[in-house]
C-alpha positions as CSV (number, residue, x, y, z in Angstrom):
1,X,-13.5,-49.3,36.2
2,X,-16.8,-49.6,38.0
3,X,-16.1,-53.0,39.3
4,X,-12.8,-52.3,40.4
5,X,-12.1,-53.7,43.6
6,X,-9.0,-54.7,45.7
7,X,-8.8,-56.6,49.1
8,X,-9.8,-53.6,51.3
9,X,-11.2,-51.0,48.6
10,X,-13.6,-50.4,46.0
11,X,-13.4,-47.8,43.0
12,X,-16.9,-45.9,42.4
13,X,-16.4,-44.0,39.1
14,X,-17.8,-40.5,38.6
15,X,-21.1,-39.9,36.9
16,X,-22.8,-36.3,36.9
17,X,-24.9,-36.7,39.6
18,X,-22.0,-37.7,42.1
19,X,-19.6,-35.2,40.8
20,X,-22.3,-32.4,41.3
21,X,-22.9,-33.7,44.8
22,X,-19.3,-33.9,45.9
23,X,-18.7,-30.1,44.9
24,X,-21.8,-28.8,46.3
25,X,-23.6,-31.1,49.0
26,X,-21.6,-33.9,50.6
27,X,-24.6,-35.2,52.5
28,X,-26.4,-35.8,49.3
29,X,-23.2,-37.5,48.0
30,X,-23.5,-39.9,51.1
31,X,-27.2,-40.4,50.2
32,X,-26.6,-41.3,46.6
33,X,-23.6,-43.6,47.6
34,X,-25.1,-45.1,50.8
35,X,-21.7,-44.5,52.5
36,X,-20.3,-42.1,54.9
37,X,-18.7,-39.2,53.5
38,X,-15.9,-37.5,55.5
39,X,-16.1,-33.9,56.1
40,X,-12.8,-33.3,54.2
41,X,-13.8,-35.1,51.3
42,X,-13.1,-34.0,48.6
43,X,-10.1,-31.7,49.3
44,X,-10.0,-28.2,47.9
45,X,-8.2,-28.9,44.7
46,X,-10.4,-31.8,43.7
47,X,-13.5,-29.7,44.6
48,X,-12.6,-26.6,43.0
49,X,-10.4,-27.8,39.8
50,X,-10.7,-31.5,38.9
51,X,-14.3,-31.9,39.3
52,X,-15.7,-29.1,37.2
53,X,-13.4,-30.2,34.8
54,X,-14.7,-33.8,35.3
55,X,-18.3,-32.3,35.0
56,X,-17.5,-30.7,31.8
57,X,-15.9,-33.8,30.2
58,X,-19.1,-36.1,31.5
59,X,-21.3,-33.9,29.6
60,X,-19.4,-34.3,26.6
61,X,-19.0,-38.0,27.0
62,X,-20.1,-40.2,30.0
63,X,-17.6,-42.6,29.3
64,X,-15.1,-40.2,30.6
65,X,-16.4,-41.4,34.1
66,X,-14.7,-44.6,33.9
67,X,-11.0,-43.3,34.2
68,X,-11.5,-41.6,37.8
69,X,-13.3,-42.1,40.7
70,X,-13.9,-42.4,44.5
71,X,-12.0,-44.9,46.6
72,X,-14.2,-46.6,49.1
73,X,-12.8,-48.3,52.3
74,X,-15.3,-51.3,52.2
75,X,-15.1,-52.3,55.8
76,X,-15.6,-49.0,57.0
77,X,-18.5,-48.0,54.3
78,X,-16.7,-44.7,54.1
79,X,-15.3,-42.7,51.0
80,X,-11.5,-42.3,51.7
81,X,-10.3,-40.4,48.9
82,X,-10.3,-40.0,45.1
83,X,-8.1,-41.5,42.3
84,X,-8.0,-41.5,38.6
85,X,-6.4,-40.7,35.3
86,X,-6.8,-37.0,34.4
87,X,-8.1,-38.0,31.0
88,X,-8.5,-40.9,28.8
89,X,-5.4,-41.9,26.7
90,X,-4.1,-39.1,24.5
91,X,-3.0,-39.8,21.0
92,X,0.3,-41.4,22.3
93,X,-1.7,-43.6,24.6
94,X,-0.6,-41.9,27.7
95,X,-2.9,-41.3,30.7
96,X,-1.7,-39.5,33.8
97,X,-2.6,-40.9,37.4
98,X,-3.6,-38.7,40.3
99,X,-4.9,-39.0,43.9
100,X,-5.7,-38.2,47.2
101,X,-6.5,-39.8,50.6
102,X,-8.3,-38.2,53.3
103,X,-5.8,-37.4,56.2
104,X,-7.3,-39.7,58.7
105,X,-6.8,-42.4,56.1
106,X,-3.2,-41.8,54.9
107,X,-0.1,-43.8,56.0
108,X,-2.0,-47.3,55.5
109,X,-1.1,-48.2,52.2
110,X,-4.5,-47.3,50.6
111,X,-3.2,-44.9,47.7
112,X,-0.5,-47.8,46.6
113,X,-3.2,-50.6,46.7
114,X,-5.5,-48.5,44.6
115,X,-2.9,-47.3,42.3
116,X,-1.6,-50.6,41.8
117,X,-5.2,-51.8,40.6
118,X,-5.8,-48.7,38.6
119,X,-2.4,-49.0,36.8
120,X,-3.2,-52.5,36.0
121,X,-6.5,-51.9,34.7
122,X,-5.3,-49.1,32.5
123,X,-2.7,-51.3,30.8
124,X,-5.6,-53.7,30.0
125,X,-7.2,-50.9,28.1
126,X,-6.6,-51.1,24.3
127,X,-5.3,-47.7,23.8
128,X,-3.0,-47.1,26.8
129,X,0.7,-47.7,26.4
130,X,2.0,-45.6,29.3
131,X,0.9,-44.2,32.6
132,X,2.6,-41.2,33.9
133,X,2.7,-39.0,37.2
134,X,3.8,-35.9,38.6
135,X,4.3,-35.0,42.4
136,X,6.0,-32.4,44.2
137,X,9.5,-33.4,45.0
138,X,9.0,-32.7,48.7
139,X,5.9,-34.8,49.0
140,X,7.5,-38.0,50.3
141,X,4.3,-39.9,50.8
142,X,3.2,-39.6,47.2
143,X,7.1,-40.6,46.2
144,X,6.7,-43.7,48.1
145,X,3.4,-44.3,46.4
146,X,4.9,-44.0,42.9
147,X,7.9,-46.1,43.8
148,X,6.0,-48.8,45.3
149,X,3.6,-49.3,42.1
150,X,6.9,-49.3,40.2
151,X,7.0,-46.2,38.3
152,X,10.2,-44.7,37.4
153,X,11.6,-41.0,37.9
154,X,12.1,-39.7,34.1
155,X,12.8,-36.2,34.9
156,X,12.8,-33.6,37.7
157,X,12.8,-30.0,38.0
158,X,13.6,-27.9,41.1
159,X,10.2,-28.7,42.6
160,X,8.6,-31.6,40.7
161,X,9.5,-35.1,40.0
162,X,8.1,-36.7,36.9
163,X,7.3,-40.2,36.5
164,X,6.3,-43.1,33.7
165,X,5.7,-46.7,33.4
166,X,5.4,-48.5,30.2
167,X,3.0,-51.3,29.2
168,X,5.0,-54.5,29.4
């Protein structure tokens, strides 16, 4: 996924140095990337939960980094969010997508644009047969992203909606 690009965006896959800098020192992350990194990147859940898990996984297998990364707005030379699959495919060929866009860049179709590219990339991987997602039922922007990329609701609880898309 290191070369994943869309019309306006580019994905930079995680490695140990980038993940550690994103957790500890975003000015170091900016230096490593040669890009601007906003103050509000990464968001708290990514910094406190996702990236520490990613670091542990990268320590076991550097190839895990290809399944997630940072979204770069090419024209602005700035990191605008993170997106990825929470892990490589499981034994059933499923991967779960997650994403976040920094607030100032929300509402411009960036999450949808990169999610399309990532889902297409995933379905070109030999062990992926299904992409899943979950989002809070009241998170209307996230619901719209998942609808726009063609995912279908497969179940729902009081607070959560669960989504899936199968390889065609």
